[in-house]
C-alpha positions as CSV (number, residue, x, y, z in Angstrom):
1,X,0.1,-0.1,0.3
2,X,2.7,2.6,0.7
3,X,4.3,1.8,-2.4
4,X,1.3,2.1,-4.4
5,X,0.7,5.8,-2.7
6,X,4.2,6.7,-3.3
7,X,3.5,5.9,-7.3
8,X,-0.1,7.9,-6.7
9,X,2.1,10.7,-5.8
10,X,4.9,10.4,-8.6
11,X,2.4,10.1,-10.7
12,X,-0.1,13.4,-9.6
13,X,3.5,15.3,-9.0
14,X,4.7,15.2,-12.2
15,X,1.0,16.0,-13.7
16,X,0.8,19.0,-11.9
17,X,5.2,19.5,-12.7
18,X,3.7,19.1,-16.1
19,X,0.5,21.9,-16.3
20,X,3.2,24.0,-14.3
21,X,6.0,24.2,-17.0
22,X,3.3,24.0,-19.7
23,X,1.9,27.6,-17.3
24,X,5.0,28.9,-17.7
25,X,6.0,28.5,-21.7
26,X,2.7,30.1,-22.4
27,X,3.3,32.9,-20.1
28,X,6.9,33.3,-21.4
29,X,6.0,33.0,-25.3
30,X,3.1,35.7,-25.0
31,X,5.4,38.4,-23.8
32,X,8.3,37.4,-25.8
33,X,9.8,39.8,-29.0
34,X,10.7,37.5,-31.3
35,X,9.5,37.2,-34.6
36,X,8.9,33.6,-34.1
37,X,6.4,34.2,-31.6
38,X,5.0,36.3,-29.5
39,X,3.6,40.2,-28.9
40,X,5.7,43.0,-30.7
41,X,4.8,46.3,-30.8
42,X,7.4,47.6,-32.7
43,X,9.5,45.5,-35.6
44,X,13.2,46.9,-37.1
45,X,14.3,44.7,-40.3
46,X,17.9,45.5,-40.8
47,X,19.6,44.1,-44.6
48,X,22.7,42.2,-43.8
49,X,26.2,42.1,-41.8
50,X,28.3,41.5,-44.8
51,X,27.2,45.3,-46.3
52,X,28.8,47.2,-42.9
53,X,29.9,46.2,-39.4
54,X,27.7,48.5,-38.0
55,X,24.3,46.6,-38.1
56,X,26.1,44.2,-35.9
57,X,28.2,46.6,-34.1
58,X,25.7,50.0,-33.3
59,X,21.9,49.3,-35.0
60,X,20.8,46.4,-33.0
61,X,21.2,47.0,-29.9
62,X,21.1,50.9,-30.1
63,X,17.5,49.8,-31.0
64,X,16.6,47.6,-29.2
65,X,17.5,49.4,-25.4
66,X,15.8,52.3,-27.6
67,X,12.6,50.0,-27.2
68,X,13.3,48.6,-24.0
69,X,13.8,52.4,-22.1
70,X,10.7,53.0,-23.8
71,X,8.4,50.3,-22.2
72,X,7.8,48.9,-25.9
73,X,9.0,45.7,-27.1
74,X,10.4,45.3,-29.6
75,X,12.3,42.8,-32.2
76,X,15.4,43.8,-34.3
77,X,16.0,41.0,-37.2
78,X,18.5,40.8,-40.0
79,X,17.8,39.0,-43.6
80,X,21.6,38.4,-43.3
81,X,21.2,39.8,-46.9
82,X,18.6,37.0,-48.2
83,X,15.7,39.1,-49.6
84,X,12.5,36.3,-49.3
85,X,13.9,35.8,-45.2
86,X,13.3,40.0,-45.4
87,X,10.2,39.3,-46.3
88,X,9.2,36.4,-44.5
89,X,10.3,38.8,-41.3
90,X,8.0,41.6,-42.7
91,X,5.2,38.7,-42.3
92,X,5.4,37.7,-39.1
93,X,6.2,40.7,-37.5
94,X,2.7,41.8,-38.9
95,X,1.5,38.2,-37.6
96,X,3.0,38.9,-34.0
97,X,0.7,42.5,-34.0
98,X,3.7,44.7,-34.6
99,X,2.1,48.6,-35.1
100,X,4.9,50.1,-36.3
101,X,7.5,48.5,-38.8
102,X,11.1,50.2,-39.4
103,X,12.2,48.8,-43.0
104,X,16.1,49.1,-43.8
105,X,15.3,47.2,-47.2
106,X,17.8,45.2,-49.0
107,X,16.5,46.7,-51.8
108,X,13.7,48.9,-52.7
109,X,11.4,45.9,-54.8
110,X,11.8,44.2,-51.4
111,X,10.9,46.7,-48.9
112,X,8.0,48.2,-51.1
113,X,6.6,44.3,-50.9
114,X,6.9,44.2,-47.3
115,X,6.1,47.9,-46.7
116,X,2.8,47.6,-49.0
117,X,1.5,43.7,-47.1
118,X,2.3,46.3,-44.1
119,X,-0.2,48.7,-44.9
120,X,-2.6,46.6,-46.0
121,X,-2.9,44.6,-42.3
122,X,-3.0,49.0,-41.1
123,X,0.8,48.3,-39.7
124,X,2.6,51.1,-40.1
125,X,6.1,51.6,-41.6
126,X,9.0,54.0,-41.5
127,X,11.9,54.1,-44.1
128,X,15.3,53.3,-42.0
129,X,18.8,54.2,-43.3
130,X,17.4,53.8,-46.9
131,X,14.8,55.3,-49.0
132,X,11.9,52.5,-50.6
133,X,11.6,54.1,-53.5
134,X,8.0,53.2,-54.7
135,X,7.7,52.4,-51.3
136,X,4.9,53.6,-48.3
137,X,6.2,55.2,-45.3
138,X,5.1,57.1,-43.2
139,X,8.4,58.6,-42.8
140,X,12.2,58.6,-43.7
141,X,14.6,58.8,-40.8
142,X,19.1,58.8,-42.1
143,X,21.2,61.1,-42.7
144,X,21.8,63.7,-45.1
145,X,23.2,61.0,-48.3
146,X,23.9,63.5,-50.9
147,X,26.2,65.3,-48.4
148,X,28.3,62.2,-47.3
149,X,29.0,61.9,-50.9
150,X,30.3,65.9,-51.1
151,X,32.1,65.2,-47.8
152,X,34.3,62.4,-49.6
153,X,34.9,64.2,-52.5
154,X,35.9,67.1,-51.0
155,X,38.5,64.7,-48.6
156,X,39.8,63.4,-51.9
157,X,40.6,66.1,-53.7
158,X,42.0,67.8,-50.5
159,X,43.9,64.4,-49.8
160,X,44.9,64.6,-53.7
161,X,46.4,68.2,-53.3
162,X,48.8,67.4,-50.4
163,X,49.6,64.6,-51.9
164,X,51.5,66.5,-55.0
165,X,49.8,64.3,-57.2
166,X,47.0,67.4,-58.2
167,X,47.9,70.6,-59.9
168,X,51.0,72.5,-61.4
169,X,49.9,70.2,-65.0
170,X,49.3,66.8,-62.9
171,X,45.8,64.8,-63.8
172,X,45.6,62.5,-61.9
173,X,43.4,59.4,-62.3
174,X,40.3,58.7,-60.3
175,X,38.4,55.2,-59.6
176,X,35.2,54.5,-58.3
177,X,33.6,52.2,-56.7
178,X,30.2,53.0,-55.5
179,X,27.4,51.1,-53.7
180,X,25.2,48.2,-54.4
181,X,22.6,49.6,-57.3
182,X,19.9,48.2,-56.0
183,X,20.9,50.9,-52.7
184,X,18.9,54.7,-53.2
185,X,21.6,55.4,-50.5
186,X,24.8,54.6,-53.0
187,X,22.9,56.4,-55.7
188,X,23.0,59.6,-52.9
189,X,26.3,58.9,-52.6
190,X,27.5,59.2,-56.1
191,X,25.2,62.1,-56.6
192,X,26.5,64.1,-53.6
193,X,29.9,63.3,-54.8
194,X,29.9,64.1,-58.6
195,X,28.6,67.7,-57.2
196,X,32.2,68.0,-56.4
197,X,34.3,65.7,-59.2
198,X,32.3,66.8,-62.2
199,X,33.9,70.4,-62.4
200,X,37.3,69.1,-62.0
201,X,36.9,66.1,-64.1
202,X,35.2,69.4,-67.0
203,X,38.3,71.4,-66.8
204,X,41.1,68.0,-67.1
205,X,42.4,69.1,-63.2
206,X,41.3,65.5,-62.5
207,X,40.8,62.3,-64.8
208,X,38.1,59.8,-65.2
209,X,39.6,56.1,-64.4
210,X,37.4,53.2,-64.4
211,X,34.0,53.8,-62.2
212,X,31.3,50.8,-61.3
213,X,29.2,49.7,-58.9
214,X,29.6,46.9,-56.1
215,X,26.6,44.6,-56.5
216,X,24.9,43.8,-52.6
217,X,27.9,46.6,-51.6
218,X,30.1,42.8,-50.7
219,X,33.2,43.4,-50.2
220,X,34.7,40.2,-52.2
221,X,33.1,41.4,-54.7
222,X,35.1,44.3,-54.5
223,X,38.3,43.5,-54.3
224,X,37.5,41.3,-57.3
225,X,36.7,44.8,-59.3
226,X,39.4,46.4,-58.2
227,X,42.0,44.1,-59.2
228,X,40.7,44.2,-63.0
229,X,40.5,48.0,-62.9
230,X,44.1,47.7,-61.5
231,X,44.8,45.3,-64.3
232,X,42.8,47.4,-67.0
233,X,44.8,50.8,-65.9
234,X,48.0,48.8,-65.9
235,X,48.4,50.2,-62.3
236,X,47.7,53.9,-63.4
237,X,45.4,54.8,-60.5
238,X,45.8,57.6,-58.3
239,X,43.1,57.7,-56.4
240,X,39.5,56.8,-55.3
241,X,35.9,56.8,-53.9
242,X,35.3,54.4,-52.1
243,X,31.6,54.3,-50.9
244,X,32.4,52.5,-48.2
245,X,34.9,51.3,-45.1
246,X,34.8,47.8,-46.6
247,X,35.1,49.1,-50.3
248,X,38.2,50.8,-49.3
249,X,39.4,47.8,-47.7
250,X,39.0,46.0,-50.5
251,X,41.0,48.5,-52.5
252,X,43.9,49.0,-49.9
253,X,43.8,45.3,-49.4
254,X,44.5,45.1,-53.6
255,X,47.1,47.7,-53.3
256,X,49.1,46.0,-50.9
257,X,48.7,42.6,-52.3
258,X,50.0,44.4,-56.2
259,X,53.3,46.0,-53.4
260,X,51.8,49.6,-54.7
261,X,52.2,52.4,-52.2
262,X,49.2,54.1,-50.4
263,X,47.2,56.3,-52.5
264,X,44.2,58.5,-51.3
265,X,41.1,56.1,-50.9
266,X,37.5,57.5,-48.9
267,X,34.9,55.2,-46.7
268,X,32.4,55.7,-44.7
269,X,30.7,54.1,-41.4
270,X,33.2,55.1,-39.3
271,X,34.2,51.1,-38.6
272,X,37.1,50.5,-36.9
273,X,39.3,48.9,-39.4
274,X,38.5,51.7,-41.3
275,X,40.4,54.2,-38.7
276,X,42.7,51.8,-38.5
277,X,43.2,52.0,-42.3
278,X,43.8,56.2,-41.6
279,X,46.4,56.2,-38.9
280,X,48.1,53.5,-40.8
281,X,48.3,56.1,-43.8
282,X,46.3,53.9,-45.9
283,X,42.7,55.2,-46.6
284,X,42.2,59.3,-46.2
285,X,39.2,59.5,-44.4
286,X,36.2,58.1,-43.3
287,X,32.7,59.5,-42.6
288,X,30.9,59.6,-39.4
289,X,27.0,58.9,-39.2
290,X,26.4,59.2,-35.9
291,X,24.1,55.8,-35.6
292,X,23.1,56.7,-32.4
293,X,21.3,60.2,-33.3
294,X,19.3,57.8,-36.2
295,X,18.8,54.5,-34.1
296,X,17.0,56.5,-31.2
297,X,15.0,58.8,-33.9
298,X,13.9,55.8,-35.7
299,X,12.8,54.2,-32.6
300,X,11.4,57.9,-30.6
301,X,9.5,58.3,-34.3
302,X,8.1,54.2,-34.3
303,X,6.3,55.2,-30.1
304,X,5.2,58.6,-31.3
305,X,3.0,56.5,-33.7
306,X,2.3,54.0,-31.2
307,X,1.1,56.5,-28.1
308,X,-0.6,58.9,-31.7
309,X,1.9,62.0,-30.7
310,X,3.3,63.9,-33.2
311,X,6.7,62.9,-35.5
312,X,8.8,66.1,-35.7
313,X,10.6,65.7,-38.7
314,X,13.3,68.5,-40.6
315,X,12.7,68.0,-43.8
316,X,11.1,65.7,-46.8
317,X,12.8,63.5,-49.6
318,X,11.8,62.6,-52.6
319,X,10.8,59.2,-53.9
320,X,11.0,59.6,-57.8
321,X,10.0,56.3,-58.4
322,X,6.9,56.7,-56.3
323,X,6.7,60.4,-57.2
324,X,6.2,62.1,-53.1
325,X,7.1,63.7,-50.7
326,X,8.2,61.7,-47.8
327,X,8.5,63.2,-44.3
328,X,12.2,62.9,-43.4
329,X,14.5,63.4,-40.3
330,X,18.1,63.9,-41.6
331,X,20.8,64.0,-39.4
332,X,24.0,65.6,-39.9
333,X,27.3,63.1,-41.4
334,X,31.2,64.5,-40.3
335,X,34.1,63.5,-41.9
336,X,36.6,62.0,-40.6
337,X,40.4,61.6,-41.1
338,X,44.0,61.2,-39.0
339,X,43.2,64.4,-36.6
340,X,40.3,64.3,-35.3
341,X,39.5,60.4,-34.8
342,X,39.8,60.5,-31.9
343,X,36.2,62.5,-31.5
344,X,34.9,58.6,-31.9
345,X,36.6,57.3,-28.6
346,X,35.4,60.6,-26.8
347,X,32.3,60.3,-28.0
348,X,31.5,56.6,-27.7
349,X,31.6,55.1,-30.8
350,X,34.0,52.7,-31.2
351,X,36.4,52.4,-28.3
352,X,40.1,53.0,-28.3
353,X,41.0,48.9,-27.4
354,X,39.2,47.9,-31.1
355,X,41.1,50.5,-33.4
356,X,44.9,50.7,-31.3
357,X,46.2,46.9,-30.8
358,X,48.5,44.9,-32.6
359,X,50.2,46.4,-35.7
360,X,47.3,49.3,-35.4
361,X,48.9,50.5,-31.8
362,X,52.3,52.7,-32.6
363,X,49.6,54.5,-34.4
364,X,47.7,55.6,-31.6
365,X,50.4,56.6,-29.1
366,X,49.5,60.8,-29.5
367,X,46.3,60.1,-28.3
368,X,45.3,59.5,-24.4
369,X,42.2,58.8,-23.0
370,X,40.2,61.2,-20.9
371,X,38.4,58.3,-19.1
């Protein structure tokens, strides 16, 4: 009898435990911020981790922190370069009850499809970092990307003059590695850059070298493309307008492999690698886009939509395909070079320990941390 009671007690305990575990699991699922299940008020869709390290280092943690601080359930998802994955993630966000989706599309076609589906479900969308051509987002949050291109080209010209390869009858050959042709930001970067370069091409002060867009901002493809540019010109390229740090590093890698000397090369995103190339003399500049400003502005706009309060904008951006003016929040970019790279440390954007390590440590000896 004692054994029967014990077995019965054990059976009852097992049943109670199973019920308790089921209840806990159900509760956990309902409060989850994952797009795979659970309640999500705001979704952020990021494109990849290959085009720039910013999405992993900055955007994702900053957006998650902003949602948490505002007390809203949020999910930050990365499509890892796959368009169908990004579309599926957008659908999951709608299914999980998202009221607002931040869309940083892999391309305008993908992003427009996500926004169309969201709009049909009564979900608001915000273009994040990249404008969706032909989209239906209520707002666009980014940096002034035409200004980014102007900063790059202005710095490139200054670097050519400083190296003595421009002026006094010299006509340096300038090559271009543009961003993905499917990314409207890349179009705007090039647009801004050519407001500076085109008059110089026209006057003969500089010469047009090879020019090519890099599919999907793929750094390995950029390396192959620039290797081909060097072969085509017999290594006679004097400067490179590279749209971001990853593409700039591809140029630098090729130059080193060919045992060529440093030439003026631009960049963007102020990545640790980009700054290392700057302080070691291989890259002329990068563009600092304070992602915290952008991420916080986007999160604030999404939260305002949820709470029914006005979204503060500071301009409009033309969607040339959709033929509409999109209310915008545009932050100001800044040039970074060897003279001022330390401000990235003091601003907490990147850490000195991420830059001043190994072979790059000697280049940082003049910098003293204020902390």
